[in-house]
C-alpha positions in Angstrom: 2.7 -8.7 -3.2 3.0 -11.2 -0.4 3.6 -14.0 -2.9 6.4 -12.0 -4.4 8.0 -11.3 -1.0 7.9 -15.0 -0.2 9.5 -15.9 -3.6 12.2 -13.3 -3.0 12.9 -14.7 0.5 12.9 -18.3 -0.8 15.3 -17.4 -3.6 12.9 -18.2 -6.3 13.0 -14.6 -7.6 15.8 -12.0 -7.2 14.9 -8.4 -6.4 16.9 -7.2 -9.4 15.0 -9.6 -11.8 11.7 -8.6 -10.4 12.5 -4.9 -10.5 13.8 -5.1 -14.1 10.6 -7.0 -15.1 8.4 -4.2 -13.7 10.6 -1.5 -15.2 10.3 -3.2 -18.7 6.5 -3.3 -18.2 6.4 0.4 -17.3 8.6 1.2 -20.4 6.4 -0.9 -22.6 2.9 0.2 -21.4 3.2 3.6 -19.8 2.9 5.7 -23.0 -0.5 4.2 -23.6 -1.9 4.1 -20.0 -0.3 7.2 -18.4 0.2 5.4 -15.1 3.5 7.0 -14.0 4.5 10.7 -13.7 8.0 9.8 -12.5 10.0 6.6 -13.0 12.9 6.1 -10.7 14.7 3.3 -12.5 18.2 3.9 -11.2 17.0 4.3 -7.6 14.9 1.1 -8.0 17.8 -0.9 -9.3 20.0 0.4 -6.5 17.3 -0.6 -4.0 17.0 -4.0 -5.6 20.8 -4.6 -5.4 20.7 -3.5 -1.7 17.9 -6.0 -1.1 20.0 -8.8 -2.7 23.0 -8.0 -0.6 20.8 -8.1 2.6 19.3 -11.4 1.5 22.8 -12.9 1.0 23.9 -11.7 4.5 20.8 -13.3 6.1 20.8 -16.5 4.0 22.3 -18.6 6.8 19.6 -17.5 9.2 16.8 -18.6 6.8 15.7 -15.0 6.2 15.0 -14.4 9.9 15.0 -10.7 10.7 14.4 -9.5 7.1 11.9 -6.8 6.4 8.6 -8.4 5.3 8.5 -7.0 1.8 12.2 -7.0 1.1 12.9 -6.6 -2.6 9.3 -6.1 -3.7 9.0 -3.3 -6.3 6.1 -0.9 -6.1 5.2 2.7 -6.9 4.0 5.4 -4.6 1.1 7.7 -5.6 2.3 11.2 -6.5 0.4 12.6 -3.5 3.1 11.2 -1.2 6.5 12.9 -1.0 9.6 10.7 -1.4 12.8 12.4 -0.3 14.8 13.5 -3.4 12.1 12.5 -5.9 9.8 14.8 -8.0 6.4 15.3 -6.3 3.7 17.1 -8.2 0.6 16.3 -6.2 -1.0 16.0 -9.7 -0.7 19.8 -10.1 1.1 21.8 -12.8 1.9 24.3 -10.0 4.2 21.7 -8.5 5.5 20.2 -11.8 9.1 21.0 -11.0 8.9 20.3 -7.2 11.3 17.8 -5.7 10.6 16.6 -2.2 13.3 17.7 0.3 15.6 15.0 1.6 14.4 15.5 5.2 10.7 15.2 4.2 9.3 11.7 4.5 5.6 11.0 5.2 4.8 8.0 7.5 3.4 5.9 4.6 6.6 6.2 2.6 8.7 5.5 5.7 6.7 2.4 6.5 7.1 1.1 2.9 10.9 1.8 3.0 11.2 0.0 6.4 9.2 -2.9 5.0 12.0 -3.3 2.4 10.1 -2.3 -0.8 11.8 -1.0 -3.9 10.5 2.3 -5.2 9.7 2.1 -8.9 8.5 5.7 -9.1 5.5 7.9 -8.6 2.1 7.2 -10.2 -0.3 9.6 -11.8 -2.9 11.2 -9.6 -5.8 13.7 -9.9 -4.8 17.2 -8.9 -4.3 17.2 -5.1 -6.2 13.9 -5.1 -9.5 15.6 -5.3 -11.4 14.5 -8.5 -12.4 10.9 -8.9 -10.5 10.5 -12.2 -6.9 11.0 -13.3 -6.8 13.5 -16.1 -4.4 16.0 -14.6 -2.3 18.8 -16.1 1.1 17.2 -15.3 0.9 14.0 -17.3 -1.3 12.2 -19.7 -4.7 10.8 -18.5 -4.4 7.5 -16.7 -6.1 4.6 -18.5 -6.7 0.9 -17.6 -4.2 -1.3 -19.4 -7.0 -3.8 -19.8 -9.4 -1.4 -21.4 -7.6 1.8 -22.6 -11.0 3.4 -23.5 -11.7 3.7 -19.7 
């Protein structure tokens, strides 16, 4: 993640290219690994474009004052509410729940302030309690390196 942030700041990678790369990976692999419950592709691309505009405005200053993870795409576990995004807590009871716009946990606020680009919400055990992710909201999560696990 830190290497990606440095590459974005140095202009070696663009936030949009990086975000598109990860969205393609999610699209290609998620059906077999069940990693995501909610993908926020439009929101992610909007965030990546905002990061690019911010980079362009700060280019003359050599990136000084930019958030440390500007333009780095990542997901948030579906245990953390993101304003305006579906949040199930891994439970069928909350399958249709969308986090209110005024509800933002500290973790999510810190990631936003650090400049990250939200890709979506990853699968989670119901309420985060079991040690495995075979919930009732999405398919069981599997390792992309060994789908039998």
